[in-house]
TORFIBA-107645 format. One record per residue (C-alpha): residue in three letters; chain; x, y, z. Coordinates in nm, 3 decimals. Layout:
<pts>
pt res=ALA; chain=A; px=X; py=Y; pz=Z
...
</pts>
This chain:
<pts>
pt res=MET; chain=A; px=-0.033; py=-0.023; pz=0.010
pt res=ARG; chain=A; px=0.265; py=0.276; pz=0.096
pt res=LEU; chain=A; px=0.398; py=0.217; pz=-0.268
pt res=VAL; chain=A; px=0.042; py=0.297; pz=-0.479
pt res=TRP; chain=A; px=0.026; py=0.583; pz=-0.251
pt res=TRP; chain=A; px=0.398; py=0.707; pz=-0.373
pt res=TRP; chain=A; px=0.308; py=0.612; pz=-0.693
pt res=LEU; chain=A; px=-0.023; py=0.849; pz=-0.628
pt res=LEU; chain=A; px=0.230; py=1.122; pz=-0.490
pt res=CYS; chain=A; px=0.501; py=1.122; pz=-0.707
pt res=CYS; chain=A; px=0.424; py=1.014; pz=-1.058
pt res=ALA; chain=A; px=-0.005; py=1.019; pz=-1.143
pt res=SER; chain=A; px=0.071; py=1.333; pz=-1.256
pt res=TYR; chain=A; px=0.326; py=1.185; pz=-1.571
pt res=VAL; chain=A; px=0.017; py=1.008; pz=-1.740
pt res=ALA; chain=A; px=0.119; py=1.092; pz=-2.137
pt res=ALA; chain=A; px=-0.091; py=1.270; pz=-2.341
pt res=TRP; chain=A; px=-0.235; py=1.055; pz=-2.654
pt res=GLY; chain=A; px=-0.004; py=0.790; pz=-2.568
pt res=SER; chain=A; px=0.291; py=0.752; pz=-2.799
pt res=THR; chain=A; px=0.076; py=0.678; pz=-3.088
pt res=GLY; chain=A; px=-0.121; py=0.987; pz=-3.112
pt res=HIS; chain=A; px=0.208; py=1.214; pz=-3.064
pt res=GLU; chain=A; px=0.348; py=1.035; pz=-3.315
pt res=ILE; chain=A; px=0.017; py=1.055; pz=-3.546
pt res=VAL; chain=A; px=0.004; py=1.444; pz=-3.471
pt res=ALA; chain=A; px=0.391; py=1.454; pz=-3.581
pt res=THR; chain=A; px=0.316; py=1.225; pz=-3.912
pt res=ILE; chain=A; px=-0.012; py=1.483; pz=-4.002
pt res=ALA; chain=A; px=0.209; py=1.786; pz=-3.969
pt res=GLN; chain=A; px=0.565; py=1.646; pz=-4.170
pt res=SER; chain=A; px=0.280; py=1.588; pz=-4.453
pt res=PHE; chain=A; px=0.221; py=1.944; pz=-4.436
pt res=LEU; chain=A; px=0.590; py=2.111; pz=-4.407
pt res=ASP; chain=A; px=0.697; py=2.292; pz=-4.711
pt res=SER; chain=A; px=0.998; py=2.069; pz=-4.841
pt res=SER; chain=A; px=1.232; py=2.266; pz=-4.770
pt res=VAL; chain=A; px=1.135; py=2.270; pz=-4.394
pt res=ARG; chain=A; px=1.162; py=1.913; pz=-4.385
pt res=SER; chain=A; px=1.564; py=1.924; pz=-4.481
pt res=TYR; chain=A; px=1.637; py=2.216; pz=-4.279
pt res=LEU; chain=A; px=1.494; py=2.015; pz=-3.970
pt res=CYS; chain=A; px=1.758; py=1.776; pz=-4.028
pt res=THR; chain=A; px=1.957; py=2.046; pz=-3.882
pt res=LEU; chain=A; px=1.753; py=2.001; pz=-3.573
pt res=LEU; chain=A; px=1.736; py=1.623; pz=-3.465
pt res=PRO; chain=A; px=1.881; py=1.323; pz=-3.459
pt res=SER; chain=A; px=2.053; py=1.155; pz=-3.736
pt res=SER; chain=A; px=1.783; py=0.841; pz=-3.656
pt res=SER; chain=A; px=1.477; py=1.104; pz=-3.790
pt res=GLN; chain=A; px=1.679; py=1.069; pz=-4.135
pt res=TYR; chain=A; px=1.528; py=0.908; pz=-4.449
pt res=GLU; chain=A; px=1.459; py=0.940; pz=-4.787
pt res=ALA; chain=A; px=1.164; py=1.097; pz=-5.000
pt res=ALA; chain=A; px=1.162; py=0.951; pz=-5.356
pt res=TRP; chain=A; px=1.050; py=1.285; pz=-5.471
pt res=PRO; chain=A; px=1.057; py=1.348; pz=-5.863
pt res=GLY; chain=A; px=1.231; py=1.729; pz=-5.946
pt res=VAL; chain=A; px=1.360; py=1.719; pz=-5.611
pt res=HIS; chain=A; px=1.745; py=1.732; pz=-5.528
pt res=ASN; chain=A; px=1.794; py=1.695; pz=-5.185
pt res=GLN; chain=A; px=1.568; py=1.411; pz=-5.090
pt res=THR; chain=A; px=1.755; py=1.350; pz=-4.702
pt res=GLN; chain=A; px=1.481; py=1.498; pz=-4.482
pt res=CYS; chain=A; px=1.382; py=1.402; pz=-4.114
pt res=HIS; chain=A; px=1.063; py=1.337; pz=-3.921
pt res=LEU; chain=A; px=0.918; py=1.479; pz=-3.639
pt res=ALA; chain=A; px=0.755; py=1.157; pz=-3.537
pt res=ASP; chain=A; px=1.117; py=1.105; pz=-3.399
pt res=ILE; chain=A; px=1.064; py=1.328; pz=-3.162
pt res=ALA; chain=A; px=0.705; py=1.363; pz=-3.065
pt res=THR; chain=A; px=0.757; py=1.162; pz=-2.689
pt res=TRP; chain=A; px=1.103; py=1.317; pz=-2.649
pt res=ALA; chain=A; px=0.917; py=1.554; pz=-2.363
pt res=ASP; chain=A; px=0.800; py=1.290; pz=-2.177
pt res=ARG; chain=A; px=1.061; py=1.106; pz=-2.187
pt res=VAL; chain=A; px=1.232; py=1.351; pz=-2.018
pt res=ARG; chain=A; px=1.003; py=1.472; pz=-1.738
pt res=ILE; chain=A; px=1.171; py=1.241; pz=-1.493
pt res=ARG; chain=A; px=1.488; py=1.435; pz=-1.447
pt res=MET; chain=A; px=1.332; py=1.736; pz=-1.595
pt res=PRO; chain=A; px=1.052; py=1.747; pz=-1.290
pt res=TRP; chain=A; px=0.956; py=2.145; pz=-1.361
pt res=THR; chain=A; px=0.822; py=2.062; pz=-1.709
pt res=SER; chain=A; px=0.580; py=1.839; pz=-1.623
pt res=LYS; chain=A; px=0.340; py=2.113; pz=-1.560
pt res=TRP; chain=A; px=0.335; py=2.276; pz=-1.892
pt res=HIS; chain=A; px=0.182; py=1.947; pz=-2.046
pt res=TYR; chain=A; px=-0.182; py=2.061; pz=-1.947
pt res=VAL; chain=A; px=-0.374; py=2.298; pz=-1.787
pt res=ASN; chain=A; px=-0.629; py=2.266; pz=-1.491
pt res=ALA; chain=A; px=-0.889; py=2.532; pz=-1.426
pt res=VAL; chain=A; px=-1.058; py=2.598; pz=-1.133
pt res=GLY; chain=A; px=-1.421; py=2.482; pz=-1.067
pt res=ASP; chain=A; px=-1.429; py=2.256; pz=-1.384
pt res=HIS; chain=A; px=-1.646; py=1.970; pz=-1.346
pt res=PRO; chain=A; px=-1.818; py=1.820; pz=-1.637
pt res=PRO; chain=A; px=-2.052; py=1.747; pz=-1.726
pt res=THR; chain=A; px=-2.268; py=1.943; pz=-1.491
pt res=THR; chain=A; px=-1.997; py=2.219; pz=-1.427
pt res=CYS; chain=A; px=-1.767; py=2.333; pz=-1.804
pt res=ASP; chain=A; px=-1.597; py=2.560; pz=-1.679
pt res=PHE; chain=A; px=-1.281; py=2.695; pz=-1.890
pt res=GLY; chain=A; px=-1.110; py=2.926; pz=-1.662
pt res=SER; chain=A; px=-1.313; py=3.173; pz=-1.566
pt res=GLN; chain=A; px=-1.234; py=3.121; pz=-1.196
pt res=GLY; chain=A; px=-0.846; py=3.102; pz=-1.251
pt res=PHE; chain=A; px=-0.604; py=2.825; pz=-1.319
pt res=HIS; chain=A; px=-0.448; py=2.594; pz=-1.003
pt res=SER; chain=A; px=-0.103; py=2.719; pz=-1.176
pt res=SER; chain=A; px=0.054; py=2.936; pz=-1.426
pt res=LYS; chain=A; px=0.288; py=2.659; pz=-1.502
pt res=HIS; chain=A; px=0.140; py=2.574; pz=-1.744
pt res=ILE; chain=A; px=0.036; py=2.489; pz=-2.167
pt res=LEU; chain=A; px=-0.138; py=2.849; pz=-2.234
pt res=ASN; chain=A; px=0.180; py=3.046; pz=-2.143
pt res=ILE; chain=A; px=0.444; py=2.755; pz=-2.204
pt res=LEU; chain=A; px=0.354; py=2.760; pz=-2.580
pt res=PRO; chain=A; px=0.385; py=3.129; pz=-2.700
pt res=SER; chain=A; px=0.741; py=3.115; pz=-2.535
pt res=MET; chain=A; px=0.870; py=2.832; pz=-2.728
pt res=THR; chain=A; px=0.832; py=3.073; pz=-3.052
pt res=HIS; chain=A; px=1.107; py=3.319; pz=-2.838
pt res=LEU; chain=A; px=1.360; py=3.032; pz=-2.806
pt res=PHE; chain=A; px=1.359; py=2.994; pz=-3.180
pt res=GLN; chain=A; px=1.518; py=3.284; pz=-3.249
pt res=GLU; chain=A; px=1.795; py=3.147; pz=-3.022
pt res=HIS; chain=A; px=2.019; py=2.911; pz=-3.240
pt res=ALA; chain=A; px=2.131; py=2.730; pz=-2.874
pt res=HIS; chain=A; px=1.773; py=2.658; pz=-2.762
pt res=ARG; chain=A; px=1.606; py=2.551; pz=-3.090
pt res=LYS; chain=A; px=1.636; py=2.172; pz=-3.092
pt res=ALA; chain=A; px=1.499; py=2.162; pz=-2.762
pt res=ALA; chain=A; px=1.169; py=2.436; pz=-2.874
pt res=LEU; chain=A; px=1.165; py=2.173; pz=-3.113
pt res=ARG; chain=A; px=1.074; py=1.940; pz=-2.895
pt res=PHE; chain=A; px=0.888; py=2.061; pz=-2.687
pt res=MET; chain=A; px=0.715; py=2.251; pz=-2.934
pt res=THR; chain=A; px=0.616; py=1.955; pz=-3.169
pt res=HIS; chain=A; px=0.490; py=1.752; pz=-2.812
pt res=LEU; chain=A; px=0.310; py=2.023; pz=-2.647
pt res=VAL; chain=A; px=0.057; py=2.132; pz=-2.935
pt res=GLY; chain=A; px=-0.025; py=1.721; pz=-2.959
pt res=ASP; chain=A; px=-0.113; py=1.812; pz=-2.585
pt res=LEU; chain=A; px=-0.280; py=2.092; pz=-2.639
pt res=HIS; chain=A; px=-0.509; py=1.937; pz=-2.843
pt res=GLN; chain=A; px=-0.562; py=1.606; pz=-2.651
pt res=PRO; chain=A; px=-0.954; py=1.749; pz=-2.464
pt res=LEU; chain=A; px=-0.783; py=1.552; pz=-2.127
pt res=HIS; chain=A; px=-0.486; py=1.763; pz=-2.105
pt res=ILE; chain=A; px=-0.758; py=2.089; pz=-2.143
pt res=VAL; chain=A; px=-1.029; py=1.975; pz=-1.873
pt res=GLY; chain=A; px=-0.983; py=2.045; pz=-1.514
pt res=ARG; chain=A; px=-1.200; py=1.810; pz=-1.336
pt res=ALA; chain=A; px=-0.951; py=1.476; pz=-1.199
pt res=HIS; chain=A; px=-0.679; py=1.620; pz=-1.320
pt res=GLY; chain=A; px=-0.836; py=1.582; pz=-1.656
pt res=GLY; chain=A; px=-0.914; py=1.214; pz=-1.564
pt res=ASN; chain=A; px=-0.636; py=1.083; pz=-1.421
pt res=PHE; chain=A; px=-0.854; py=0.976; pz=-1.077
pt res=ILE; chain=A; px=-1.158; py=0.854; pz=-1.227
pt res=ARG; chain=A; px=-1.115; py=0.479; pz=-1.255
pt res=VAL; chain=A; px=-1.301; py=0.278; pz=-1.566
pt res=ARG; chain=A; px=-1.263; py=0.003; pz=-1.733
pt res=PHE; chain=A; px=-1.231; py=-0.028; pz=-2.122
pt res=GLY; chain=A; px=-1.325; py=-0.384; pz=-2.193
pt res=ASP; chain=A; px=-1.125; py=-0.615; pz=-1.986
pt res=LYS; chain=A; px=-0.825; py=-0.297; pz=-1.968
pt res=HIS; chain=A; px=-0.873; py=-0.169; pz=-1.601
pt res=ALA; chain=A; px=-0.774; py=0.197; pz=-1.631
pt res=ASN; chain=A; px=-0.783; py=0.578; pz=-1.541
pt res=LEU; chain=A; px=-1.063; py=0.829; pz=-1.809
pt res=HIS; chain=A; px=-0.730; py=0.955; pz=-1.934
pt res=LYS; chain=A; px=-0.555; py=0.701; pz=-2.034
pt res=VAL; chain=A; px=-0.869; py=0.517; pz=-2.202
pt res=TRP; chain=A; px=-0.847; py=0.869; pz=-2.410
pt res=ASP; chain=A; px=-0.500; py=0.868; pz=-2.470
pt res=THR; chain=A; px=-0.445; py=0.569; pz=-2.582
pt res=HIS; chain=A; px=-0.716; py=0.305; pz=-2.564
pt res=MET; chain=A; px=-1.010; py=0.469; pz=-2.788
pt res=LEU; chain=A; px=-0.720; py=0.526; pz=-2.972
pt res=GLU; chain=A; px=-0.590; py=0.213; pz=-3.028
pt res=ARG; chain=A; px=-0.943; py=0.076; pz=-3.119
pt res=ARG; chain=A; px=-1.017; py=0.313; pz=-3.389
pt res=ILE; chain=A; px=-0.624; py=0.246; pz=-3.597
pt res=GLU; chain=A; px=-0.706; py=-0.076; pz=-3.570
pt res=GLN; chain=A; px=-1.107; py=-0.026; pz=-3.703
pt res=LEU; chain=A; px=-0.954; py=0.171; pz=-3.988
pt res=SER; chain=A; px=-0.628; py=-0.076; pz=-4.044
pt res=ASN; chain=A; px=-0.780; py=-0.160; pz=-4.396
pt res=TYR; chain=A; px=-0.855; py=0.186; pz=-4.547
pt res=SER; chain=A; px=-0.702; py=0.154; pz=-4.849
pt res=VAL; chain=A; px=-0.696; py=0.458; pz=-5.091
pt res=PRO; chain=A; px=-0.307; py=0.566; pz=-5.148
pt res=LEU; chain=A; px=-0.241; py=0.891; pz=-5.168
pt res=ASP; chain=A; px=-0.132; py=1.014; pz=-5.493
pt res=ARG; chain=A; px=0.060; py=1.314; pz=-5.404
pt res=PRO; chain=A; px=0.471; py=1.277; pz=-5.295
pt res=ALA; chain=A; px=0.427; py=1.514; pz=-5.084
pt res=TRP; chain=A; px=0.182; py=1.305; pz=-4.836
pt res=ALA; chain=A; px=0.274; py=0.983; pz=-4.872
pt res=THR; chain=A; px=0.645; py=1.083; pz=-4.810
pt res=ALA; chain=A; px=0.506; py=1.127; pz=-4.457
pt res=LEU; chain=A; px=0.414; py=0.739; pz=-4.408
pt res=ARG; chain=A; px=0.658; py=0.537; pz=-4.249
pt res=GLY; chain=A; px=0.498; py=0.217; pz=-4.303
pt res=THR; chain=A; px=0.385; py=0.198; pz=-3.923
pt res=LYS; chain=A; px=0.068; py=0.044; pz=-3.745
pt res=TYR; chain=A; px=-0.107; py=0.405; pz=-3.818
pt res=ASP; chain=A; px=-0.033; py=0.468; pz=-4.164
pt res=ALA; chain=A; px=-0.344; py=0.373; pz=-4.314
pt res=TYR; chain=A; px=-0.539; py=0.578; pz=-4.063
pt res=VAL; chain=A; px=-0.348; py=0.903; pz=-4.112
pt res=ARG; chain=A; px=-0.445; py=0.812; pz=-4.501
pt res=TRP; chain=A; px=-0.818; py=0.868; pz=-4.375
pt res=ILE; chain=A; px=-0.751; py=1.140; pz=-4.174
pt res=LEU; chain=A; px=-0.558; py=1.330; pz=-4.464
pt res=VAL; chain=A; px=-0.808; py=1.171; pz=-4.752
pt res=GLU; chain=A; px=-1.126; py=1.138; pz=-4.605
pt res=GLY; chain=A; px=-1.125; py=1.398; pz=-4.319
pt res=LEU; chain=A; px=-0.896; py=1.655; pz=-4.471
pt res=GLY; chain=A; px=-0.953; py=1.597; pz=-4.902
pt res=GLN; chain=A; px=-0.605; py=1.598; pz=-4.910
pt res=GLY; chain=A; px=-0.316; py=1.393; pz=-5.106
pt res=THR; chain=A; px=-0.543; py=1.231; pz=-5.366
pt res=ASP; chain=A; px=-0.647; py=1.296; pz=-5.683
pt res=ALA; chain=A; px=-0.953; py=1.207; pz=-5.663
pt res=PRO; chain=A; px=-1.261; py=1.369; pz=-5.614
pt res=VAL; chain=A; px=-1.323; py=1.381; pz=-5.238
pt res=HIS; chain=A; px=-1.601; py=1.537; pz=-5.006
pt res=PRO; chain=A; px=-1.375; py=1.609; pz=-4.676
pt res=ARG; chain=A; px=-1.480; py=1.549; pz=-4.346
pt res=TRP; chain=A; px=-1.373; py=1.881; pz=-4.209
pt res=PRO; chain=A; px=-1.423; py=2.131; pz=-4.508
pt res=ASP; chain=A; px=-1.330; py=2.458; pz=-4.336
pt res=TRP; chain=A; px=-0.976; py=2.301; pz=-4.202
pt res=ARG; chain=A; px=-0.779; py=2.574; pz=-4.392
pt res=GLU; chain=A; px=-0.960; py=2.813; pz=-4.111
pt res=TRP; chain=A; px=-0.792; py=2.586; pz=-3.794
pt res=THR; chain=A; px=-0.502; py=2.795; pz=-3.861
pt res=THR; chain=A; px=-0.656; py=3.138; pz=-3.807
pt res=CYS; chain=A; px=-0.663; py=3.304; pz=-3.481
pt res=PRO; chain=A; px=-0.917; py=3.559; pz=-3.370
pt res=SER; chain=A; px=-0.891; py=3.922; pz=-3.457
pt res=GLN; chain=A; px=-0.970; py=3.972; pz=-3.089
pt res=PRO; chain=A; px=-0.695; py=3.773; pz=-2.870
pt res=MET; chain=A; px=-0.904; py=3.555; pz=-2.596
pt res=HIS; chain=A; px=-0.814; py=3.675; pz=-2.248
pt res=ILE; chain=A; px=-0.939; py=3.489; pz=-1.949
pt res=ALA; chain=A; px=-0.851; py=3.500; pz=-1.542
pt res=GLY; chain=A; px=-0.484; py=3.638; pz=-1.657
pt res=VAL; chain=A; px=-0.383; py=3.458; pz=-1.956
pt res=SER; chain=A; px=-0.430; py=3.621; pz=-2.284
pt res=ASP; chain=A; px=-0.335; py=3.450; pz=-2.641
pt res=PRO; chain=A; px=-0.053; py=3.678; pz=-2.867
pt res=THR; chain=A; px=-0.156; py=3.946; pz=-3.050
pt res=PRO; chain=A; px=-0.174; py=3.886; pz=-3.433
pt res=SER; chain=A; px=0.139; py=4.105; pz=-3.483
pt res=ALA; chain=A; px=0.341; py=3.915; pz=-3.248
pt res=LYS; chain=A; px=0.584; py=3.660; pz=-3.271
pt res=GLY; chain=A; px=0.440; py=3.324; pz=-3.315
pt res=PRO; chain=A; px=0.186; py=3.207; pz=-3.545
pt res=MET; chain=A; px=-0.117; py=3.097; pz=-3.293
pt res=CYS; chain=A; px=-0.345; py=3.137; pz=-3.013
pt res=PRO; chain=A; px=-0.302; py=2.860; pz=-2.755
pt res=LEU; chain=A; px=-0.644; py=2.983; pz=-2.509
pt res=ALA; chain=A; px=-0.894; py=2.988; pz=-2.851
pt res=TRP; chain=A; px=-0.747; py=2.671; pz=-2.986
pt res=ALA; chain=A; px=-0.821; py=2.490; pz=-2.590
pt res=SER; chain=A; px=-1.172; py=2.633; pz=-2.537
pt res=GLU; chain=A; px=-1.205; py=2.438; pz=-2.859
pt res=MET; chain=A; px=-1.057; py=2.087; pz=-2.660
pt res=HIS; chain=A; px=-1.227; py=2.166; pz=-2.339
pt res=ALA; chain=A; px=-1.564; py=2.188; pz=-2.555
pt res=MET; chain=A; px=-1.481; py=1.853; pz=-2.670
pt res=GLY; chain=A; px=-1.393; py=1.700; pz=-2.349
pt res=CYS; chain=A; px=-1.686; py=1.892; pz=-2.218
pt res=ARG; chain=A; px=-1.913; py=1.724; pz=-2.430
pt res=TYR; chain=A; px=-1.787; py=1.342; pz=-2.451
pt res=ALA; chain=A; px=-1.515; py=1.243; pz=-2.158
pt res=PHE; chain=A; px=-1.767; py=1.268; pz=-1.936
pt res=ALA; chain=A; px=-2.066; py=1.071; pz=-2.034
pt res=TYR; chain=A; px=-2.273; py=0.777; pz=-1.932
pt res=PRO; chain=A; px=-2.105; py=0.579; pz=-1.765
pt res=VAL; chain=A; px=-1.822; py=0.758; pz=-1.638
pt res=PRO; chain=A; px=-1.973; py=0.866; pz=-1.324
pt res=GLY; chain=A; px=-2.074; py=1.191; pz=-1.200
pt res=SER; chain=A; px=-1.848; py=1.239; pz=-0.863
pt res=THR; chain=A; px=-1.480; py=1.177; pz=-0.852
pt res=LEU; chain=A; px=-1.340; py=0.965; pz=-0.572
pt res=ASN; chain=A; px=-1.192; py=1.060; pz=-0.299
pt res=MET; chain=A; px=-0.771; py=0.939; pz=-0.215
pt res=LEU; chain=A; px=-0.812; py=0.638; pz=-0.058
pt res=SER; chain=A; px=-1.143; py=0.543; pz=-0.279
pt res=TRP; chain=A; px=-0.922; py=0.586; pz=-0.584
pt res=VAL; chain=A; px=-0.652; py=0.344; pz=-0.434
pt res=LEU; chain=A; px=-0.919; py=0.068; pz=-0.356
pt res=ALA; chain=A; px=-1.040; py=0.136; pz=-0.704
pt res=ILE; chain=A; px=-0.726; py=0.042; pz=-0.828
pt res=LEU; chain=A; px=-0.700; py=-0.294; pz=-0.615
pt res=PRO; chain=A; px=-0.862; py=-0.593; pz=-0.803
pt res=GLY; chain=A; px=-1.200; py=-0.689; pz=-0.713
pt res=VAL; chain=A; px=-1.254; py=-0.461; pz=-0.433
pt res=VAL; chain=A; px=-1.442; py=-0.180; pz=-0.674
pt res=LYS; chain=A; px=-1.588; py=-0.227; pz=-0.970
pt res=SER; chain=A; px=-1.498; py=0.036; pz=-1.200
pt res=PRO; chain=A; px=-1.765; py=0.126; pz=-1.552
pt res=ASP; chain=A; px=-1.701; py=-0.009; pz=-1.872
pt res=VAL; chain=A; px=-1.724; py=0.236; pz=-2.115
pt res=ALA; chain=A; px=-1.642; py=0.043; pz=-2.398
pt res=ILE; chain=A; px=-1.961; py=0.029; pz=-2.450
pt res=PRO; chain=A; px=-2.165; py=0.176; pz=-2.778
pt res=VAL; chain=A; px=-2.376; py=0.463; pz=-2.569
pt res=TYR; chain=A; px=-2.062; py=0.593; pz=-2.488
pt res=LEU; chain=A; px=-1.825; py=0.522; pz=-2.784
pt res=ASP; chain=A; px=-2.057; py=0.590; pz=-3.061
pt res=PRO; chain=A; px=-2.100; py=0.981; pz=-2.998
pt res=VAL; chain=A; px=-1.668; py=1.011; pz=-3.014
pt res=TYR; chain=A; px=-1.616; py=0.796; pz=-3.310
pt res=GLU; chain=A; px=-1.956; py=0.893; pz=-3.514
pt res=ASN; chain=A; px=-1.835; py=1.230; pz=-3.491
pt res=MET; chain=A; px=-1.471; py=1.137; pz=-3.525
pt res=VAL; chain=A; px=-1.427; py=1.356; pz=-3.175
pt res=LEU; chain=A; px=-1.046; py=1.192; pz=-3.178
pt res=GLU; chain=A; px=-0.967; py=1.216; pz=-3.605
pt res=LYS; chain=A; px=-1.089; py=1.578; pz=-3.568
pt res=ALA; chain=A; px=-0.814; py=1.673; pz=-3.249
pt res=LEU; chain=A; px=-0.534; py=1.470; pz=-3.415
pt res=ALA; chain=A; px=-0.601; py=1.657; pz=-3.744
pt res=MET; chain=A; px=-0.623; py=1.994; pz=-3.587
pt res=ALA; chain=A; px=-0.312; py=1.893; pz=-3.398
pt res=GLY; chain=A; px=-0.113; py=1.811; pz=-3.721
pt res=VAL; chain=A; px=-0.195; py=2.130; pz=-3.902
pt res=ARG; chain=A; px=-0.183; py=2.390; pz=-3.673
pt res=LEU; chain=A; px=0.209; py=2.227; pz=-3.544
pt res=ALA; chain=A; px=0.312; py=2.243; pz=-3.939
pt res=TYR; chain=A; px=0.152; py=2.607; pz=-3.969
pt res=ILE; chain=A; px=0.372; py=2.723; pz=-3.686
pt res=LEU; chain=A; px=0.680; py=2.554; pz=-3.771
pt res=ASN; chain=A; px=0.630; py=2.659; pz=-4.231
pt res=THR; chain=A; px=0.577; py=3.005; pz=-4.069
pt res=LEU; chain=A; px=0.866; py=2.998; pz=-3.827
pt res=PHE; chain=A; px=1.131; py=2.835; pz=-4.036
pt res=TYR; chain=A; px=1.019; py=2.867; pz=-4.397
pt res=ARG; chain=A; px=1.204; py=3.216; pz=-4.468
pt res=GLU; chain=A; px=1.556; py=3.065; pz=-4.362
pt res=ALA; chain=A; px=1.467; py=2.709; pz=-4.489
pt res=ARG; chain=A; px=1.403; py=2.825; pz=-4.796
pt res=ALA; chain=A; px=1.780; py=3.043; pz=-4.829
pt res=GLN; chain=A; px=1.975; py=2.667; pz=-4.705
pt res=TYR; chain=A; px=1.748; py=2.446; pz=-4.967
pt res=SER; chain=A; px=1.647; py=2.536; pz=-5.333
pt res=MET; chain=A; px=1.335; py=2.261; pz=-5.351
pt res=TRP; chain=A; px=1.054; py=2.206; pz=-5.467
pt res=MET; chain=A; px=0.785; py=2.370; pz=-5.294
pt res=ILE; chain=A; px=0.488; py=2.178; pz=-5.198
pt res=THR; chain=A; px=0.133; py=2.329; pz=-5.271
pt res=ALA; chain=A; px=-0.194; py=2.133; pz=-5.064
</pts>
C-alpha cells in the first residue's frame, strides 16, 4: 500500500497525453504539410535517427527528417526535468463536467501551464542554442494541447476517475489517450486509398497507423489524392486562423496577431475543452470523483467494480463524430503551420527545392 501512495504522490501526473502513438500521428500529419525545404532544414535540428529518403521527383536533396522521431521526447525527459511536468496541461478551477464546464473563469491551478508555455517556445526558436529543445517541446506540446483531457480540470484531466475499457483497468485519461485511439486505428486498418501526391505519401513510414493517417488526410481533409473527395472538415484551412481579438481569460492571453509566433493556444484549448465536456464525461462515467482512499481501493483488483466505457452508448458519439480524428488533425495542421511560419524563410535560403502545395 505504501508503494501505491508513493506512486500517487510522485508519478500520477506523468500520464502522457495521446500516448506515444497519438503524438506520432500528430507529428506525421504535420510532416505531410511541411514545406519541402522545411523538412530538409529540420535535419539540422533533429537526430540522425529521424533521417529518411523521400523519393520526390524533381527534388534535389531527398534526405529529410521526420518529426515523429522526437514526438514523445518531452514526456521522456520529465523525470530528469520535473519542472516541465506542468507544461503539458492546464487545470481550470471549478471545472467539473458534465454538470459544470468552466474553462478558466475562476482561474487556473498553476501559472506554469501549457497556455503560457507554448507562446514562449516561439521566442526560443530565435536563439540557435535553444532551437533543438524548443522544437522537441513544440512538437509534443501542440499535441498535448489538442488532447481534450489535458484541458479539462476535473480529477486532473480524468486521471483520478477509475473506469474499464473492456477487460482493461484504467483511468479515464488513459482511455482517451490510448485505448480508444488504438481501437480506432484497428477499425480503420484496412483503409487502402493511396496517397497520390509525394508531399503526403512520403510522410508515411510503414507504421501500424499509416492507414489511419491516410483516412484523416483523405477523408477528413481531402488532401493527398487526385480523386474527388468531399472532406469531413471542409473548413480545415481556417483552423490556423486566430481570432482578430485575442482571447483573455483569468490573466491568460493569446498573443496578438502581430506578435512573433502564429498561434493562439487559449482559443485552440477552448475548442478542446468543449469536446472534453461534451464527450469524455458522458454516461457511464461516474458523476462524482473518488476521494484519494477510494481511488486507491479502486485500483486494487476485485475491491471496487469500475464502469466499463467500451460500450456503444459511450463510444458511438465519439467515433461517429470523429472526435479523436478531428483533434489529431487540428493538432497536426496547426503544428505544421507554426513550423512553416517559423522556419520557411531560413529554410528556403538554404535549400532550393520543389515547394509543396496543399
